[in-house]
LUMKOLTI-439792 format. One record per residue (C-alpha): x, y, z; residue in three letters. Coordinates in pm, whole numbers, plus 50000, padded with zeros to 5 digits. Example, Ala and Ser with C-alpha at 12.3 -4.5 7.8 and 13.67 -1.06 7.14 Angstrom:
<rs>
512304955050780ala 513674989450714ser 
</rs>
This chain:
<rs>
499874997250029met 501355033849933pro 501895057750270arg 499625084250319pro 500585118550215ile 498645139050469met 496065132750696arg 493885157450856ala 493385157451239glu 490405172051470asn 488835188051155leu 484715181151226thr 481635195251075gln 478135187951078ala 477565192250729ser 479465175050399pro 482225191850216val 480925202949852arg 483105196249560val 482025206049230ala 484295195148905ile 483935209648607val 485855196748292thr 485505192147908leu 483985157047881asp 481915125748084ser 484825102848101his 485115105848447leu 481825103948525gly 481745069448656ala 484915070348807ala 483615096949010val 480355081349095ala 482205052849227arg 484395075049415ala 481245089549548gln 479955055749645thr 484095045649841ala 483465082250037leu 480125074350143asp 480905039250272ala 483505057650533glu 482345087650617gly 483975108350477ala 482015135550456gly 482025145850099ile 479655150949850glu 481255155749466val 479525167049133thr 480605164648813leu 479755187848495his 480975181448147ala 480875216347947ala 480155189347656ser 476665189447780glu 475655222847791trp 474955233247436ala 472735201347353gly 471085205347731leu 470895244747866pro 470035223848228ser 473255206048277ala 474785247448252leu 472185257148483asp 473025227148713arg 476945232348674cys 476425269748771arg 473955262849116ala 477125237649222ala 479535263749162val 478085286449343ala 477895266049622gln 480925244449649ala 483205247849894asp 486015231649675leu 485975236849316val 488045217049040val 488515223648680val 489945207048413ala 490455210148035met 488725244248009met 489855252347628phe 487185261947426leu 486135294447417asp 482235289547430glu 483005266047765his 485335291647896ile 482625322947842gln 479615302347991ala 481185293748324ile 483655323748359leu 481975348548558pro 480345317848815thr 484285308348900leu 485065342348955lys 481825350949141ala 482865320249361arg 486665324649362arg 487115344249693asp 484245328049875asp 485055289549859cys 487615272250057lys 489395262849711gly 490035265249383leu 492275243249182val 492325250948771ala 494725224848600val 495085218248226met 492985247948101ser 493745281947951ser 495685309948147ala 492765325148222glu 491065295048380val 494415283248558val 494525319748732lys 491645315248907leu 493515290649114thr 493695301449513arg 494485273249735ile 496235283250121gly 498785307850007lys 499105296549651leu 497185324049426asp 497975321249056met 496365354948968gly 499235370149115val 502975373148936glu 504705340249104gln 508715340649222thr 510385316949396gly 509315280949393pro 505985286249247leu 507865300048944ala 508295263748850leu 504935262348719leu 505825282648426lys 508655256148359arg 506285228848353leu 503255248048151arg 505965261847901gly 504585268747537lys 505165234047356pro 508835237047115lys 507725225946754ala 508305189846712gly 509675179547030gly 508885154847269ser 507335182347533ser 504215158547693gly 506655131147816ala 509415153747934gly 506515178748093gln 505025142248271met 508445132148412lys 508585168148559met 505215163948733leu 505955135348856arg 508985150848996arg 507955181849142leu 505715171049453pro 508995151149566lys 511085181449509ile 508705206849662leu 507815182249957lys 510365194250176tyr 510005232950143ile 508495250550342pro 505565279150300gly 503865284949991lys 505555258249788ala 503385227950020gln 500475247949813asp 502295244349476leu 502975210349621arg 499255202949602ala 498505212949272tyr 500955192149145phe 499645167349302leu 495915174749189ser 497065174048853met 498595133648866gln 495325124249055tyr 493135138548794phe 495275129248494leu 495735091948620ala 491965094248668gly 491385056948797ser 488305055549078asp 491345052849355asp 492855087249213asn 489695102449195ile 488605096249563ala 492215103049676asn 492605139349501met 489035145849699leu 489745128750028arg 493385150250016tyr 492015184749870leu 489055182850120val 491325169850434gly 494395202950326arg 491155229350239tyr 487995220850321gly 488215220050697gly 486195188550713gly 486725158750901arg 490495135850967ala 490845119550614ile 494045097450500glu 494635104350140ala 497025083949959gln 499715091449727ala 498495090149336pro 498665054549210leu 500905057248899glu 500285039648583tyr 502125031448237pro 503445061148073glu 502985042147757thr 501385008247747gly 498704988947552val 495674979247615tyr 492644949047544his 489714940647771pro 490714905647765lys 494124917947950leu 494444906348319pro 493974945548470gly 493274953748090arg 496794968948037met 500304960847961ala 503404972047886glu 504744946447597ser 502474945847291ala 503594904347369glu 500694902947635ala 497994911147378leu 495594880947289pro 496544863946978gln 494394872746685ser 493974871846304gly 496644870145998asp 494544897445748asn 497014921145884gly 497934945446214thr 496344971746290val 497735000746545gly 495095014846727leu 495405049946948leu 493155050347260val 493225072647507met 495035063147832arg 492395084348060ser 489405065047947tyr 490965032048060ile 491855045848376leu 488115056648424ser 486755020648338gly 485035042048070asp 486355022547746ala 483715002347623arg 483425018247273his 487515012447260tyr 486384975547337asp 483334970647051gly 486114987446811ala 488344962446903ile 485984933646858ala 485164945846487ala 488614948646415leu 488884912346504glu 485894900246372ala 487104908946048arg 490774884546091gly 493124916046175leu 495234919246476arg 494854948946673val 497624965646881ile 495584992047096pro 498295015747225ala 498145043147457phe 500345073747600ala 499745094247924ser 499585129747756gly 498095145647452leu 501525133647251asp 501135097647110ala 504265094546929arg 505925077147233pro 502965051247163ala 503295052546807val 507555045246808glu 506945018047093arg 504404997346965phe 504075000846607phe 507615008446464met 510394983646495lys 514154996246393asp 512765025446170gly 510655002845992ala 506315001746071pro 504974968746178val 501804977046151val 499854979645826asp 497365008745947ala 497565031646251val 493555041746329val 493405069146610ser 490545066046837leu 491395098047053thr 489235120846877gly 492565144646891phe 495585155746706ser 498305129246687leu 500605157346873val 498625179047130gly 494115182347214gly 491595211047215pro 494405235547341ala 496815234547056tyr 498555207446803asn 501615207046636asp 500555190346298ser 504025193446152ser 505765170146436ala 502495144346327ala 503325144245971ala 506585137046002asp 506285102646233ile 503155098446010leu 505835100345725ser 508255075745903arg 505435047545969leu 503925055145611asp 501295036045648val 497825049045621pro 496535066345923tyr 492595072545968ile 491025094246255ala 487905077646435ala 486285097846679his 483365091746972ala 480775116647014leu 481415137147328glu 479085168347233phe 475755149747108gln 474155118147225thr 474395088146941leu 470335095646883glu 470945129846845glu 473765128846595trp 471815101546423arg 468705119746395gly 469955155346281gly 471085162545928ala 474115180246070arg 475675154346169gly 478745167646413leu 478465198346581thr 480895226146493pro 482995220946750val 483285182946773glu 484035192346321ala 486775213546461thr 488445186346697ile 487885155246591met 488085163746228val 489615196446078ala 492405192246308ile 493285156346309pro 493165161245886glu 495835189945915ile 498325159346065asp 497515137245736gly 494265117545881ala 491835103445673thr 488635088745661gly 486965106245975pro 484285080446114thr 482435083646422val 482455055246648phe 480795053746929gly 478845079447174gly 477215082447500arg 473435074847471ser 470825095247566gly 468075067147548ala 465825065847870ile 465835025047826ser 469065019947760gly 468495006547411his 469955030347177cys 467465044746935glu 469855061446638gly 469355032046407cys 467124999246319asp 469864979746544arg 468514988946889ser 471934981247072cys 471344978447453asp 473404996747646phe 471694987647971thr 474834969348101his 476435009848162gly 476935018548544ala 475995055148388ser 473875069448163ala 477555092248085arg 479135054148011asp 480525054447643met 479435028747387asn 480385015147068val 477845024646810cys 478294988146614ala 476804995146244glu 479595025246243arg 482265003446383ala 481844976346157glu 482255000245833met 485825014945981leu 486574978446113ala 485224971045716arg 487144999945540arg 490524998045741val 489954958245648glu 490114969445247lys 492774993845283met 494854969645407ile 494304945745150arg 494994971144907leu 498284977345067arg 499174939945085arg 498544930744748ala 500904925444479arg 500764955544214arg 500134934443927ala 496744915444121glu 495474947944224arg 492624959644056arg 491864994344036ile 489125018743892ala 489715052343752leu 486055069843754thr 486005101243534ile 483525132043549phe 481785154543332asn 482775193443429phe 481005212143556pro 478455181543646pro 475495171143422asn 476905203543213ala 480405194543083gly 481815170042813ala 482065139542904thr 485965130143067gly 486275165243181thr 487685183643478ala 488645215843629ala 491735230343495phe 492675193443429leu 493445177343106ser 492085146243148val 493065120942853phe 496495132742860glu 496325126743201ser 494835094243201leu 497215077542939phe 500165095243118asn 498745072743459thr 498195045243281leu 501775042643180gly 502685053243477ala 500985022243661leu 502304998643388arg 505655012043454asp 505344999843826ala 504224966243799gly 500414970743772tyr 498764943343452ala 497464973043280val 496904974742898glu 498285010742764val 496555021542394pro 499215035442168glu 497445069542198ser 495985097742359val 493375098542136asp 493325058242059ala 492735062642486leu 489445087842435arg 488295068542120asp 487765034442343arg 486065050742695val 484125078042449leu 483495058642126lys 483685019942134gly 479815007242068asn 478405040442159ala 476745044041885asp 475195006441926arg 473985016242237phe 472605053342191gly 474925063842430gln 477785095342534asp 480295064942546ala 481085028342551asn 479095006042743val 481374984342953his 478924962843140ala 475354960143153arg 472994954043472ile 469814933243425ser 466994951343590ala 466524920643792asp 469904921843926asp 469514956044004his 466354948644215val 467924916844389arg 470794936544467arg 470354971444554glu 469264972444956pro 467705013244887his 465665001644602leu 462335016944788asp 463825053844848glu 465185054244450ile 462075040444319glu 460215069844543arg 462725097044392gln 463055080843987trp 460275054543955gly 460645014743886pro 463914998643808ala 466165001743559pro 464975045143575gly 465395064043299arg 468995069543295gln 471885051043131leu 469245021043026thr 467475008642759asp 464394997442957gly 466264962843043arg 469364968343204asp 471034997243320ile 474065010643174phe 478095007343348val 480225034143095leu 483525031143021gly 486435005642952glu 488384980943100gln 492594981243004phe 493834948043193gly 493194951843581asn 492654989743511val 488825001943436phe 488215035643341val 484775047143423gly 482175074143373ile 480425084143696gln 476735086943600pro 474835118643651gly 473245126943934phe 469595135543811gly 469155172343778tyr 471115198443597glu 472655227543770gly 474865224144109asp 475635192344261pro 476285214944602met 472485219144606arg 472205178444659leu 473775186145021leu 470605199645166phe 468025179344954glu 466325160645233arg 464875129845084gly 466795127644798phe 467965096244653ala 470845094544355pro 469415077144033thr 469235041643938his 472475039243719ala 474155057843984phe 474045037144263ser 474475005844043ala 478155019943904tyr 479545020744292tyr 477814984844353arg 479294974244062trp 482824987844120leu 482744975344499arg 480924938144401glu 481274930444040asp 484724945443880phe 485914938544292asp 487994966244302ala 491354970644554his 490545011344501ala 488935038244337val 490755065844191leu 488145098944122his 489975114643817phe 490025156243827gly 487795181744020thr 485315167844068his 482045147044059gly 478645140444226ala 479395111744464leu 480795139644781glu 477245158444715phe 474785134644768met 472525138345047pro 473485132345411gly 474905143545694lys 477635173645615gln 479835156745892thr 480365125346065gly 478035107045820leu 476055071045899gly 474725045045750gly 471815061745618asp 473455089245414asp 473935085345068trp 477605090345031pro 478315067445308asp 476385038345091arg 477725044544790leu 481335041044830ile 480755017445112gly 484124997945232asp 485995006044892leu 489205025944954pro 488855059244835asn 491735081844670leu 490755112744485tyr 492725138344249leu 492065168744317tyr 492865205944175ala 495105221444466ala 493145257844429asn 489835240244561asn 490405227844949pro 486975239745066ser 484805215444842glu 488315189644865gly 487205190345213ser 483425179045151leu 485285149044941ala 487125137545258lys 484335141245521arg 481615124145282arg 482925106445090ala 486175088945267asn 488775103545023ala 492165105845042thr 493205133844785leu 496445138544594ile 496435176544480ser 497455181544141tyr 498255216644023met 496035243543831thr 497675263543590pro 498425301743708pro 495975330843515leu 497575355643306ala 496635391243441ala 497265385543754ala 495615420543868gly 492735413243751leu 492785370043876tyr 493085389944226arg 489695400644190gly 488535371144076leu 489865350044361leu 487745371144608asp 484835367944381leu 485435336344347lys 486115329644733ala 482265346144809ser 480975321344581leu 482435288644710glu 480565307545058arg 477245313744903his 477025277644775arg 477835261145139ala 475915280145283ser 472445260645444leu 469525272945233pro 467865284645599glu 470945310745638ala 468615340045518val 470355365345633gln 473995352845564glu 472875343445219arg 471715379445170ala 474825395345247glu 477165371945064leu 475025384344754ala 474805422044819val 479065415144832leu 479045393744521ile 477515418444346gln 480265443744388ala 482685420944369gln 481735410344045ala 481025447343943ala 484535457344029ala 486145433143794val 483045443243534asp 481415413143510leu 478365426843606cys 476635463743728asp 477155475344073ala 473245486544065glu 470265482544070pro 470475452844387glu 469725419844231trp 466135412644252gly 466955371744183asp 470435369444363pro 470075329544390asp 470205328743983ala 472355354243922arg 475045340444129ile 474535308243970ala 474985323043663ala 478125342243742met 479535310143847thr 479615299043540gly 480895323943427lys 483945329543614ile 484855294643509leu 484545306343176glu 486995335643245leu 489655316743430glu 489895294443178tyr 489975320942876ala 492865331943094leu 495135306543084ile 498265308542890pro 499405276242853his 496325250242853gly 495175223943133leu 497535207943332his 498585174343234ile 499735148143535val 502925133743474gly 503995167543255gln 505855190643463pro 505965230543328pro 508645233043038asn 511085260443060ala 508975295742929glu 505875275643135glu 508295278143493arg 509485313943350ala 506065323543329asp 504695313543664met 507605325143847met 506835362143704ala 502975358443806ala 504385346244148val 506675370344185ala 504085396944097glu 501185387344293ala 502755377144588ala 505965398544588his 504795425744453asn 507605421544230ala 509115421143852asn 512405405643861pro 513635410343489pro 512805379243221arg 516165373543164ala 517055366543534ala 514055340043584leu 515115325543216glu 518935325143395ala 517475300143693leu 515495277743470val 518645268643309ala 520295261643617gly 522235296843764ala 521945303944118thr 519855334844211pro 523005350844306glu 524505348743959ala 521115355643816ala 521015389543996ala 524845399443932lys 524005391643529ala 520585404943493his 519335423943808gly 516725421644014gly 515965417144406glu 517825390044534ile 515385376144808thr 512705373744570val 514885356844339leu 515755330544623arg 512315321844634gln 510935318444294val 514115296144239ala 512775276444524glu 509375273144338leu 511385266443986asp 512775237144164arg 509685219544249leu 507885232643968leu 510445210643751ser 510085177043932lys 506365152743871asp 505535150444222thr 501765140644131glu 502525104343953leu 504505091344212pro 502125103944463ala 499625085344329leu 501575052944258ile 502175062144636ala 498515061144742ala 497895031044568leu 500295014144770asp 498705022045077gly 501115046945149arg 500735077545408phe 500565105545185ile 501635142545381arg 499295168345439pro 499205200545252ala 497665237545198pro 494935242844931gly 495115273444729gly 495995292144434asp 499915292644332leu 499415329244295leu 498465336244635arg 500145304744808ser 502855289244662pro 503225264244955asp 501085244144800val 503855230044602leu 504895204044596pro 501435187444472thr 500985149044485gly 499625156944888arg 496775155145066asn 494945189645070leu 
</rs>
């Protein structure tokens, strides 16, 4: 037994000491409840309540209860208060109670919250000196790329021992660090002992003995079948399947608090697919120690994929993230990295029944920030249930959660966990298959969707790029037949037997109406929208046509139209809409009949990611999820369109590989077009019910369009939606007219003249400079910036920057990235944007 760290003697009081714990989420709920039971059994005279900020937005009464509890508490413990909306909701109450209660301890929170700490002689609202200044060392800003988390945890364990024999204020600082230790290792015992310790020292309560914080492994593995559920060696894990190995990142805090049923369900789902699972944890919010210890050996990966279930960045949490450090270690690991998440700010029923999906906070913390690390495949896998009966009402499975000890317990969403496991299995299948055995489906579009010519994409010469891609696949060892020319490729895809069937392209496969009716699981929904099978699109009344052509193990298919003319973005907001029979049949054919190892959507953009359903955090009832299923989805995407690219990532499970969009002539005019285009995209993505926002954007769009002579400034548009739709098409036409060197071709870097033109355009747009043309041509020819400046003039700083640009432009990075993605390797993240404004979009071939 650990020795007691303090004992309060001869302190009695008639009424219990009230302790209010305010924290980010509910994962300590069951541990606090069990701690309360233990304290009641020993007659400690402590009443504790836990308040989760994640509940406040959806349940205002929970915030009211929190404020009331803080206002009456003798002791207040605050942790993980980082989000501004949470801080502002409770900060006035904390400030009002701070000087009237017996103590307030704020740990692992924003500076304005931590400064409210006041226990004994320790007041963090004033400048600290002497031993108290040690706090600044622990809370110092993390250094980019450094393993600051492990070092801080080591210091946290040492400080109470260092401070133990220093009298005066140092003892209160020691109490602060001990409270943090208890909380970070929040098991039942540690939570109970934290309460005993704080009440015994600061609560004026009866004599209470508190044990020192129990210590647990800083890094380790977890499994529900392990004795004690934790171990420090992966060899202790149960032996499981041989279909591949998955590194699973979990949070130690959930394990210690006994709130890990969602992890158990995810582990079971993965193991049911025949996968070996290594569930690993680190003590803080920096997962790199766990990755290096359990997922790598001698610098090489021992896993085929990594799935993070933490809901946070790989390096960091809600307060900060070090995406550069995360991308570095993931690049070393070089396996697919998938970020799944459990719901924290709503119940499973609220999520499943809502049109939005994730809340804005969830979408930011759990999806957008991990994407900056390079994560893909954001998938909900669990959460808390609000069902009074204990049976989740989120879908027709009606999962039984009555085994939970608390309504706040995490549970797995079985349907989503199974989809996550299937997707991981298929990604590993792709990675482990020999190149010559892989079947790849390249899908091309009409751009703009339902309006452009077949086989077009934004700023991309599709068939020339396809031809180069097929050649690269052949050279890499794929079983692919490459036509003798670009024209031959185009003819085989777009002509072939098209005239015989009266179609716009070659009919590669036919799916009988009877087969479609038998195999389409969502037939009723499609028929309500489009009538009986086989529908009216891509059919002769008997069969549904799959358009395209097969070249060995590579199929080049044409995504069917989505059924309506106009912008596919509108589909996002169409409740009750369904894809056509042909659209659904196409993706089922890729998954089941062609049995593709992966689909590569070729160019910006199609309609899959715009199909109806939740905006983020999709479920099994949402059409993009139904259509792509478990098929690994790679997407060659224009670097200048990250906003719509994010839809493909979040709604269609896509890993993006960026391609360069050619810079346009007339840079001065183009700057105005970019501003106008950004406003148009905001308008497209806005919800129909956001009437005020859309009206304000319409006024702005008219003014911006008038500034570049695309419309009159007055009178104000009477039908803004129609005018804005027309303006979007006009912008695309104008952009194409301003391209000086033609559309981009994947696998063909710009030539010397084109690179010099691009360098000049970037120098003007990004640096407001005009280097001599001779200096730029010298750089392209291989001269150093110093030599070019000496011979031809020009500002050396600008020449150095455009010389780096030339280095990046001169190398093909897109085809190698496509090959790497098809090998199931990690694709580094990259910012998106226009080359003139954001030169850091280079090198392309990265995950937007």
